C-alpha positions in Angstrom: 51.9 137.5 64.0 49.8 136.3 66.8 49.1 138.7 69.6 47.9 137.9 73.1 44.4 138.9 72.1 44.4 136.6 69.0 43.3 133.1 69.2 44.2 130.4 66.8 41.9 127.3 66.4 43.3 124.3 64.7 41.0 121.6 63.7 42.8 118.4 64.6 40.9 116.3 62.1 42.6 118.3 59.3 46.0 117.0 60.4 45.5 113.4 59.4 48.7 111.5 59.8 49.7 109.8 56.6 52.6 107.5 56.1 55.0 108.4 53.3 55.1 106.1 50.3 58.1 104.0 50.7 59.1 102.7 47.4 62.7 101.6 47.1 64.1 102.2 43.7 67.6 100.9 43.1 70.4 103.2 42.0 70.9 101.2 38.8 67.2 101.7 37.9 67.5 105.4 38.5 70.6 105.5 36.3 68.9 103.6 33.5 65.8 105.8 33.8 67.9 108.9 33.5 69.9 107.7 30.6 66.8 106.5 28.8 65.0 109.8 29.4 67.9 111.8 28.1 68.2 109.6 25.1 64.5 109.9 24.3 64.8 113.7 24.5 67.8 113.6 22.1 70.5 114.4 24.6 74.0 114.0 23.1 77.1 112.2 24.4 75.4 110.6 27.4 77.9 109.0 29.9 77.1 107.2 33.1 80.0 107.0 35.6 80.0 104.6 38.5 81.5 106.6 41.4 80.5 104.3 44.3 84.1 103.4 45.1 85.2 107.1 44.9 82.6 109.0 46.9 79.8 108.6 49.3 77.8 111.5 47.8 76.2 109.5 45.1 76.4 106.1 43.3 76.3 107.3 39.7 76.9 110.5 37.8 75.2 110.9 34.4 76.6 113.5 32.1 74.8 114.7 29.0 75.1 117.5 26.4 72.2 119.7 25.2 72.1 121.7 22.0 70.9 125.0 23.5 69.9 126.4 26.9 66.3 125.6 26.1 67.2 122.0 25.3 69.4 121.7 28.4 66.4 122.9 30.5 64.0 120.5 28.8 66.3 117.6 29.4 66.8 118.4 33.1 63.1 118.9 33.6 62.2 115.7 31.9 64.6 113.7 34.2 63.2 115.5 37.3 59.6 114.7 36.3 60.5 111.0 35.6 62.4 110.8 38.9 59.4 112.2 40.8 57.1 109.7 39.0 59.1 106.7 40.3 59.4 108.3 43.8 63.1 108.9 43.7 64.3 109.5 47.3 65.3 113.1 46.4 64.6 115.2 43.4 66.3 118.6 43.3 67.6 120.8 40.5 70.2 123.5 40.5 71.2 125.9 37.7 68.0 126.3 35.7 68.4 130.1 35.9 71.3 130.2 33.4 70.6 126.8 31.9 74.2 126.3 30.8 74.7 123.5 33.4 71.8 122.1 35.3 72.3 119.5 38.0 69.4 117.1 38.8 70.0 115.4 42.1 68.1 112.1 42.4 69.9 111.0 45.5 71.7 107.9 44.3 72.2 109.4 40.8 73.3 112.9 40.0 72.6 114.1 36.4 74.6 116.9 34.9 73.1 118.4 31.7 75.3 121.0 30.0 76.0 122.9 26.9 78.9 121.6 24.8 81.2 124.5 25.7 80.5 124.2 29.4 81.0 120.4 29.3 84.3 120.8 27.4 85.5 123.5 29.9 84.7 121.6 33.1 85.4 118.1 31.7 83.8 116.1 34.5 84.7 112.8 32.9 88.4 113.7 33.0 88.0 114.7 36.7 86.6 111.4 37.8 88.5 108.9 35.6 92.1 109.7 36.9 90.8 109.4 40.5 89.2 106.0 39.6 92.4 104.8 38.0 94.6 105.9 40.9 92.3 104.2 43.4 92.4 101.0 41.4 96.2 101.1 41.3 96.4 101.6 45.1 94.0 98.8 45.7 96.0 96.4 43.5 99.3 97.2 45.3 
């Protein structure tokens, strides 16, 4: 807390303005990077779903199964590290406390890494496929 008798001196030279690195990485490249990383780390049943026509939240959802909570955490961390390395527009993870289901948000790609029981229970693929089929039917009518 700064009181009236306190003085704060800020050296302006220490606040150099730097421009952020603007490297545009395509959603397809992020998807491929995520799938390759998960495959290299021995993730199981890797599925990439194109959801561009279904939602504006993201372009692709990648779903993968890990063998244990430790494996799920390692898979998610590996994707996050690779995403940061290629300057993905956003890299954020959720769920690493429990490690049964970790979401890695890369902006245009959202990666879901789950234990087999969690994946079977929530069945994300089954949630998105009927919506996709229904939208395709409505567009063809």
